[in-house]
Each structure stands twice: as C-alpha cells, then as structure tokens.
One Martini backbone bead per residue (centre of mass of N, CA, C, O) as a GRO file, in nm:
protein
  163
    1MET     BB    1   0.715  -0.343  -1.203
    2GLU     BB    2   0.426  -0.308  -1.026
    3ILE     BB    3   0.386  -0.072  -0.757
    4TYR     BB    4   0.162  -0.075  -0.483
    5ILE     BB    5   0.069   0.182  -0.253
    6LEU     BB    6  -0.135   0.116   0.039
    7ARG     BB    7  -0.315   0.287   0.250
    8HIS     BB    8  -0.487   0.264   0.498
    9GLY     BB    9  -0.767   0.314   0.638
   10ILE     BB   10  -0.973   0.420   0.851
   11ALA     BB   11  -0.926   0.417   1.202
   12ASP     BB   12  -0.928   0.363   1.506
   13GLU     BB   13  -0.891   0.500   1.789
   14PRO     BB   14  -0.703   0.513   2.044
   15ARG     BB   15  -0.690   0.329   2.344
   16PRO     BB   16  -0.655   0.252   2.645
   17GLY     BB   17  -0.446  -0.037   2.622
   18MET     BB   18  -0.408  -0.020   2.319
   19ARG     BB   19  -0.273  -0.144   2.050
   20ASP     BB   20  -0.185  -0.025   1.752
   21ALA     BB   21  -0.202  -0.308   1.595
   22ASP     BB   22  -0.534  -0.339   1.682
   23ARG     BB   23  -0.647  -0.150   1.486
   24ALA     BB   24  -0.937  -0.085   1.311
   25LEU     BB   25  -1.150  -0.044   1.077
   26THR     BB   26  -1.384   0.154   0.972
   27ALA     BB   27  -1.665   0.194   0.799
   28GLU     BB   28  -1.560   0.446   0.648
   29GLY     BB   29  -1.288   0.326   0.567
   30LYS     BB   30  -1.406   0.097   0.392
   31LYS     BB   31  -1.568   0.268   0.195
   32ARG     BB   32  -1.336   0.444   0.078
   33LEU     BB   33  -1.158   0.211  -0.007
   34ARG     BB   34  -1.355   0.088  -0.211
   35GLU     BB   35  -1.362   0.331  -0.399
   36VAL     BB   36  -1.065   0.327  -0.477
   37LEU     BB   37  -1.056   0.023  -0.575
   38GLN     BB   38  -1.259   0.054  -0.803
   39VAL     BB   39  -1.088   0.246  -0.969
   40ALA     BB   40  -0.840   0.062  -0.987
   41ARG     BB   41  -0.982  -0.164  -1.139
   42HIS     BB   42  -1.042   0.020  -1.393
   43ALA     BB   43  -0.707   0.040  -1.414
   44ASP     BB   44  -0.603  -0.269  -1.396
   45VAL     BB   45  -0.567  -0.363  -1.107
   46LYS     BB   46  -0.365  -0.684  -1.056
   47PRO     BB   47  -0.231  -0.837  -0.817
   48GLU     BB   48  -0.023  -1.110  -0.748
   49ILE     BB   49   0.072  -0.961  -0.481
   50ILE     BB   50   0.026  -0.921  -0.119
   51LEU     BB   51   0.167  -0.698   0.095
   52THR     BB   52   0.175  -0.681   0.465
   53SER     BB   53   0.110  -0.559   0.736
   54PRO     BB   54   0.033  -0.696   1.058
   55TYR     BB   55  -0.161  -0.493   1.104
   56ARG     BB   56  -0.492  -0.488   1.113
   57ARG     BB   57  -0.560  -0.248   0.915
   58ALA     BB   58  -0.380  -0.364   0.686
   59ARG     BB   59  -0.506  -0.643   0.657
   60GLU     BB   60  -0.790  -0.539   0.591
   61THR     BB   61  -0.700  -0.387   0.340
   62ALA     BB   62  -0.586  -0.635   0.187
   63GLU     BB   63  -0.854  -0.792   0.177
   64ILE     BB   64  -1.010  -0.584   0.011
   65ALA     BB   65  -0.817  -0.579  -0.228
   66ARG     BB   66  -0.849  -0.871  -0.305
   67GLU     BB   67  -1.155  -0.876  -0.349
   68ILE     BB   68  -1.151  -0.645  -0.582
   69LEU     BB   69  -0.882  -0.717  -0.764
   70HIS     BB   70  -0.775  -1.037  -0.658
   71PRO     BB   71  -0.887  -1.320  -0.508
   72GLU     BB   72  -0.615  -1.513  -0.567
   73THR     BB   73  -0.436  -1.361  -0.391
   74ASP     BB   74  -0.168  -1.340  -0.196
   75LEU     BB   75  -0.094  -1.303   0.151
   76ILE     BB   76   0.195  -1.119   0.288
   77PRO     BB   77   0.346  -1.081   0.573
   78GLY     BB   78   0.542  -0.785   0.709
   79ASN     BB   79   0.756  -0.598   0.915
   80CYS     BB   80   0.858  -0.409   0.658
   81PHE     BB   81   0.541  -0.245   0.672
   82THR     BB   82   0.554  -0.061   0.895
   83PRO     BB   83   0.556   0.261   0.996
   84GLU     BB   84   0.894   0.239   1.082
   85ALA     BB   85   1.017   0.124   0.846
   86ASP     BB   86   1.262   0.014   0.621
   87PRO     BB   87   1.298   0.057   0.288
   88CYS     BB   88   1.531  -0.144   0.239
   89GLU     BB   89   1.385  -0.395   0.352
   90ALA     BB   90   1.141  -0.381   0.163
   91TRP     BB   91   1.298  -0.410  -0.100
   92GLU     BB   92   1.400  -0.694  -0.041
   93GLU     BB   93   1.117  -0.820  -0.042
   94VAL     BB   94   1.038  -0.740  -0.329
   95ARG     BB   95   1.278  -0.884  -0.475
   96ILE     BB   96   1.173  -1.174  -0.423
   97HIS     BB   97   0.917  -1.088  -0.637
   98ARG     BB   98   1.035  -1.020  -0.939
   99ASP     BB   99   0.837  -1.215  -1.115
  100ALA     BB  100   0.628  -1.017  -1.072
  101ALA     BB  101   0.427  -0.775  -1.222
  102SER     BB  102   0.263  -0.731  -0.937
  103VAL     BB  103   0.253  -0.523  -0.634
  104LEU     BB  104   0.100  -0.499  -0.316
  105ILE     BB  105   0.108  -0.253  -0.043
  106ALA     BB  106   0.004  -0.269   0.290
  107THR     BB  107   0.007   0.035   0.485
  108HIS     BB  108   0.178   0.323   0.623
  109GLU     BB  109   0.241   0.595   0.807
  110PRO     BB  110   0.543   0.700   0.685
  111PHE     BB  111   0.623   0.468   0.490
  112ALA     BB  112   0.480   0.520   0.219
  113GLY     BB  113   0.633   0.785   0.147
  114LEU     BB  114   0.921   0.675   0.179
  115PHE     BB  115   0.900   0.442  -0.028
  116ALA     BB  116   0.835   0.608  -0.273
  117GLY     BB  117   1.096   0.775  -0.265
  118TYR     BB  118   1.285   0.532  -0.285
  119LEU     BB  119   1.181   0.423  -0.561
  120LEU     BB  120   1.255   0.722  -0.691
  121ASN     BB  121   1.539   0.812  -0.580
  122THR     BB  122   1.404   1.029  -0.338
  123PRO     BB  123   1.443   1.042  -0.006
  124ALA     BB  124   1.362   1.363   0.037
  125LEU     BB  125   1.087   1.312  -0.040
  126THR     BB  126   0.760   1.440   0.023
  127ILE     BB  127   0.479   1.224   0.104
  128ASP     BB  128   0.128   1.256   0.138
  129VAL     BB  129  -0.049   0.976   0.255
  130LYS     BB  130  -0.354   0.913   0.254
  131LYS     BB  131  -0.609   0.753   0.358
  132GLY     BB  132  -0.666   0.518   0.098
  133SER     BB  133  -0.425   0.545  -0.077
  134ILE     BB  134  -0.272   0.513  -0.414
  135ILE     BB  135   0.039   0.400  -0.560
  136ARG     BB  136   0.226   0.410  -0.868
  137VAL     BB  137   0.528   0.216  -0.930
  138ASP     BB  138   0.782   0.166  -1.166
  139VAL     BB  139   1.005  -0.121  -1.203
  140GLU     BB  140   1.282  -0.270  -1.395
  141SER     BB  141   1.492  -0.305  -1.162
  142PHE     BB  142   1.681  -0.511  -0.889
  143GLY     BB  143   1.868  -0.354  -0.736
  144LEU     BB  144   1.975  -0.197  -0.456
  145GLN     BB  145   1.861   0.058  -0.625
  146PRO     BB  146   1.592   0.207  -0.715
  147ARG     BB  147   1.425   0.324  -1.044
  148GLY     BB  148   1.148   0.481  -1.051
  149VAL     BB  149   0.807   0.543  -1.179
  150LEU     BB  150   0.561   0.763  -1.170
  151ARG     BB  151   0.219   0.712  -1.261
  152TRP     BB  152   0.028   0.730  -0.987
  153PHE     BB  153  -0.225   0.909  -0.767
  154LEU     BB  154  -0.482   0.797  -0.537
  155THR     BB  155  -0.748   0.946  -0.379
  156PRO     BB  156  -1.045   0.958  -0.224
  157ARG     BB  157  -1.134   1.230  -0.344
  158LEU     BB  158  -1.079   1.155  -0.641
  159ALA     BB  159  -1.252   0.898  -0.652
  160ALA     BB  160  -1.525   1.042  -0.601
  161VAL     BB  161  -1.514   1.202  -0.872
  162LEU     BB  162  -1.474   0.945  -1.070
  163ARG     BB  163  -1.752   0.782  -0.995
   0.00000   0.00000   0.00000
C-alpha cells in the first residue's frame, strides 16, 4: 500500500475564544497546497481513500486533495489523525483499509512526523513536516508493527521549484 501523509496547509492564527479545531485554511495556504498537489498528481498520486482529521483545516486540505488527485475518492474522518493522536491507533485505522492500493491521510504536526517515523519502524526519528508537505511511505504487510519504505517527501518550497 502506498500511504501518503499530507500535512494541512497554512491556517488562520488562533483567536481568543476560537477552538483550535475550527481554524480554516488561508488563501495562501490553499494556493501552496494546490501547487504541491499538482506536482503530486504528475507523480501519479491517486488515492483510493482519503482519511482525515476532523479538524476544519485538515478537512479542507482533504477536500482539495480529492479535487486535484481523485474526485471520486471517499473522505473518511477519524479522531486518530488529530495533532496529538497515537500512531498505533492510526495504524489500526489504516489496516482496516488494507485492500486499498493507496491511502492519503490529511493531518497535522506533530502527528504527521510521528506517524511517518512509526510507519518506517523508527519511532525515535524526528521528521519536521512543513505545512502543505506530503510524504509517501510504502507498506507491504499489515502486521501489528509496520515496516515501511520512504519513497519521497515533497515540500511546498520544492514543489514551487518543480513547477
């Protein structure tokens, strides 16, 4: 399975009284995210399923990913993809979809970096996943502990150069 970990784009700054989960993507965040996803589309990224954090900025990110990469893809929200989620619980959710050839997860930091390390069976690995970045990790078996292979990591800055 190809697993794509997509960190949400640039979001509104928190305001007094605003819940973190309600922050939306900014216009600049949407623009940069679209640039990254256009490059990903040229790399034949076409997820069968998109799993997303229920937070607004991640849902908006997932919707843009679906629009650009594969409009027929189902969006499935899950609390196991929020910023402080447990990678083990997220892995259990991914395992439910083991028949899919590819899954995209729209999520946040620090979860994105932690989950990438978990999939690579290197939980101590520190990965700084910038807003709007996407990582591809391939996993061949679905045991209790994944043993993935990092295929690539695309940041907005690199996508701007490639376009």
